VEXKOLFI-240166 format. One line per 5 residues: number of its first residue (from 1); for each residue x, y, z of C-alpha. Coordinates in pm, whole numbers, plus 50000, padded with zeros to 5 digits. Layout:
BEGIN
NUM	X:Y:Z; ...
***
This chain:
BEGIN
1	86760:99497:62922; 86687:99127:62989; 86947:98890:62844; 86819:98645:62586; 86811:98292:62723
6	86989:98006:62546; 86781:97766:62338; 86809:97417:62488; 86772:97106:62275; 86617:96769:62366
11	86527:96446:62189; 86218:96234:62251; 85936:96289:62497; 86067:96096:62797; 86120:96430:62974
16	85825:96613:62818; 85658:96750:63132; 85991:96812:63303; 86136:97031:63033; 85812:97229:62991
21	85803:97305:63365; 86170:97403:63380; 86144:97608:63061; 85860:97815:63208; 86043:97868:63538
26	86386:97942:63389; 86281:98132:63078; 86488:97908:62849; 86320:97831:62515; 86346:97465:62417
31	86325:97251:62108; 86225:96883:62127; 86313:96675:61823; 86280:96311:61717; 85939:96275:61884
36	85841:95909:61829; 85990:95915:61480; 86040:95537:61480; 85689:95449:61600; 85383:95363:61395
41	85209:95675:61530; 85480:95945:61526; 85463:96287:61688; 85295:96422:61998; 84999:96229:62138
46	84658:96373:62225; 84738:96407:62598; 85056:96601:62524; 84871:96836:62289; 84608:96885:62562
51	84882:96966:62813; 85025:97233:62581; 84677:97386:62554; 84649:97392:62934; 84986:97566:62963
56	84871:97821:62705; 84564:97893:62923; 84775:97932:63238; 85037:98157:63081; 85065:98473:62875
61	85301:98504:62581; 85384:98134:62546; 85448:98033:62184; 85457:97677:62052; 85537:97564:61702
66	85494:97206:61574; 85611:97079:61240; 85365:96906:61008; 85432:96556:61143; 85431:96663:61508
71	85782:96523:61559; 85949:96858:61636; 85829:97110:61895; 85964:97461:61945; 85852:97605:62280
76	85904:97967:62385; 85790:98016:62748; 85575:98308:62853; 85472:98443:63193; 85279:98224:63438
81	84952:98407:63501; 84724:98150:63667; 84382:98276:63771; 84052:98098:63708; 84086:97835:63435
86	83878:97532:63336; 84027:97268:63107; 83899:96942:62957; 84186:96693:62981; 84233:96425:62719
91	84111:96097:62868; 84411:95895:62744; 84593:96016:63059; 84451:96086:63401; 84423:96426:63566
96	84736:96343:63768; 84939:96383:63448; 84827:96745:63416; 84841:96817:63789; 85215:96750:63800
101	85269:97057:63584; 85005:97266:63763; 85150:97196:64110; 85500:97298:64000; 85385:97622:63837
106	85119:97736:64085; 85357:97879:64345; 85528:98101:64087; 85222:98247:63920; 85106:98608:63908
111	84759:98522:64043; 84632:98247:64268; 84544:97928:64087; 84176:97835:64067; 84204:97549:63821
116	83923:97310:63726; 84024:96995:63538; 83774:96754:63381; 83863:96399:63283; 83992:96074:63438
121	84058:96098:63812; 84184:95740:63854; 84422:95630:63577; 84686:95360:63537; 85017:95545:63502
126	84962:95869:63697; 84879:95957:64060; 84510:95934:64143; 84308:96235:64257; 84306:96087:64610
131	84687:96072:64617; 84706:96434:64507; 84449:96542:64767; 84586:96352:65066; 84959:96346:64990
136	85060:96608:64733; 84859:96890:64892; 85000:96839:65247; 85347:96824:65095; 85283:97154:64914
141	85177:97310:65247; 85505:97202:65405; 85685:97374:65117; 85502:97703:65184; 85180:97676:64982
146	84958:97709:65288; 84630:97731:65094; 84695:97443:64850; 84374:97240:64827; 84216:96987:64593
151	83843:96916:64582; 83696:96616:64397; 83332:96695:64305; 83320:96408:64054; 83521:96092:64007
156	83584:95920:63677; 83762:95603:63568; 83920:95528:63233; 83839:95506:62952; 83557:95764:62945
161	83637:95970:63252; 83367:96210:63362; 83557:96318:63674; 83642:96665:63794; 83888:96823:64037
166	83927:97184:64154; 84279:97293:64247; 84335:97618:64438; 84671:97746:64555; 84844:98062:64675
171	85159:98209:64521; 85505:98259:64672; 85758:98536:64636; 86049:98310:64729; 86109:97958:64865
176	86263:97912:65209; 86542:97654:65256; 86450:97340:65449; 86602:97034:65614; 86402:96709:65591
181	86627:96440:65732; 86420:96240:65981; 86153:96016:65828; 86034:95910:66174; 85835:95595:66243
186	85501:95502:66090; 85220:95572:66334; 84910:95525:66119; 84787:95426:65773; 84496:95592:65599
191	84336:95517:65266; 84050:95572:65025; 83871:95287:64849; 83669:95411:64552; 83407:95215:64359
196	83182:95353:64085; 82912:95203:63866; 82973:94864:64029; 82831:94666:64319; 82870:94856:64650
201	83003:94529:64799; 83329:94580:64605; 83477:94839:64842; 83428:94633:65161; 83608:94341:64995
206	83904:94566:64909; 83909:94726:65255; 83883:94401:65450; 84169:94244:65254; 84396:94548:65292
211	84327:94581:65664; 84379:94209:65713; 84743:94253:65607; 84811:94597:65757; 84675:94514:66102
216	84960:94264:66143; 85194:94564:66157; 85001:94840:66334; 84650:94884:66475; 84575:95238:66355
221	84444:95169:66004; 84140:95338:65855; 84028:95324:65492; 83742:95546:65374; 83468:95397:65160
226	83383:95617:64859; 83089:95503:64645; 82962:95806:64447; 82634:95786:64261; 82470:95976:63976
231	82674:96242:63797; 82949:96219:64061; 83024:95858:63958; 83172:95934:63616; 83109:95754:63288
236	83297:95424:63331; 83288:95149:63593; 83591:95076:63809; 83740:95060:64156; 84067:95173:64312
241	84259:95190:64639; 84486:95468:64763; 84695:95412:65078; 84918:95659:65258; 85115:95655:65582
246	85173:95923:65844; 85491:95918:66051; 85595:96072:66383; 85771:96348:66185; 85479:96408:65943
251	85653:96231:65654; 85393:96085:65416; 85442:95786:65185; 85175:95673:64942; 85074:95425:64672
256	84760:95387:64466; 84625:95127:64227; 84323:95129:63992; 84147:94810:63893; 84251:94625:63579
261	84049:94393:63358; 83912:94095:63551; 84104:94189:63868; 83944:94070:64191; 83898:94325:64472
266	84092:94099:64710; 84388:94080:64472; 84401:94456:64431; 84384:94509:64808; 84681:94279:64864
271	84890:94420:64578; 84838:94776:64698; 84938:94689:65055; 85252:94507:64936; 85343:94812:64724
276	85302:95033:65031; 85520:94804:65245; 85784:94813:64972; 85768:95194:64967; 85812:95203:65346
281	86109:94964:65334; 86290:95199:65094; 86291:95475:65356; 86303:95848:65297; 86095:96150:65395
286	85920:96160:65057; 85782:95875:64847; 85909:95799:64499; 85612:95970:64331; 85696:96311:64485
291	86076:96312:64474; 86081:96551:64178; 85867:96813:64356; 86093:96839:64662; 86408:96854:64448
296	86259:97136:64239; 86190:97344:64550; 86538:97272:64688; 86685:97406:64364; 86476:97726:64379
301	86528:97817:64747; 86705:98126:64866; 87086:98111:64863; 87128:97854:65137; 87168:97479:65173
306	86862:97252:65175; 86878:96878:65246; 86637:96589:65218; 86648:96215:65283; 86514:95998:65000
311	86489:95631:64919; 86627:95493:64590; 86590:95744:64309; 86350:95654:64030; 86460:95686:63664
316	86219:95981:63638; 86393:96155:63931; 86739:96091:63784; 86635:96254:63458; 86491:96543:63657
321	86824:96599:63837; 87002:96612:63503; 86751:96861:63370; 86786:97082:63680; 87157:97104:63605
326	87090:97183:63239; 86835:97460:63308; 86965:97612:63634; 87322:97484:63668; 87241:97326:64005
331	87434:97014:64106; 87315:96804:64400; 87550:96638:64646; 87442:96279:64715; 87555:96088:65024
336	87461:95727:65096; 87369:95643:65453; 87326:95280:65557; 87149:95164:65870; 87003:94847:66016
341	86627:94811:65988; 86364:94545:66037; 86225:94437:65703; 85880:94290:65650; 86001:93947:65759
346	86130:94086:66090; 86489:93995:65998; 86775:94237:66041; 86878:94385:65710; 87090:94670:65579
351	86892:94958:65429; 87039:95257:65245; 86887:95599:65211; 87022:95896:65018; 87095:96240:65161
356	87063:96498:64884; 87174:96857:64936; 87217:97163:64721; 87249:97541:64739; 86939:97716:64605
361	86965:97964:64320; 86768:98234:64504; 86474:98217:64264; 86228:98507:64288; 85874:98498:64154
366	85894:98781:63902; 85544:98704:63774; 85398:98808:64109; 85565:99148:64095; 85428:99228:63750
371	85178:99512:63736
***
């Protein structure tokens, strides 16, 4: 007889995606209260409702109950089934918002994921489709998801979207422990400049500006020019730039930036490059956007020690560590390691990275063994 899991309580939606992911993996039902009770528009927003619908399509037996005002959610997790699913995402958040949940659940599904998501591929507060394709997917492969792949048949900017991605991924029975301690040295920079429903001269302006800064640091820089037309160009005009590095130890760091109102292509190119240089200066084997994913896999590995080197932890990552302890009882050991590095100004400075380690809980994908 399976023991009944404890109901865990949370307030607010700052950890919304985190607690849904961990609830599904751990089996703990959760209740989220005080959802925007002090705001003019209380309760769950359209994107969060859409995410709950996606989870319902990817699982079997999941039960959700909202009160009349939408300020209290009771969530009973079911089994992760996966399979072939198509979902229309709410355009108030980009597809990256939904992909964070899909990437975490795909490895522990009963069937292989073949997920099609329609909506905004390049948003303002979530990773772009290019970041997921060129950074998240290779990271998933290093973690054991050897067939993880993202295709982008259509691209779409906010506010109307019109983009589409297809995410396919294999399942795992268990996660192997790993040691990622050497971030290596940057050997090349790659990128994708995207422009839709605007002058095709926009992308070259972005690319030339970005390369003008990056070539002062290393010669191997290549940025792809993406200018889709017709149905593949979405419903709204816009342009964006995604940059990612590759190191001698295959560590990948990335940043992306969509255009804002009245932003010049040259300004966006410079801002994106400076964000990338800042990400590099922080050190670590994983960029700040993907810290949560590596820590989740460390927690779920077989009963052995895994370690990873990270830069400064983001507030999102800190909340994720607290939630891992609450759902799985896993506590990470954090050591600070300082070393001399050359910063952007070629002056000697003192940089600190964090070595995080934990013993995995020996998680087994029970969904895969279901008949």
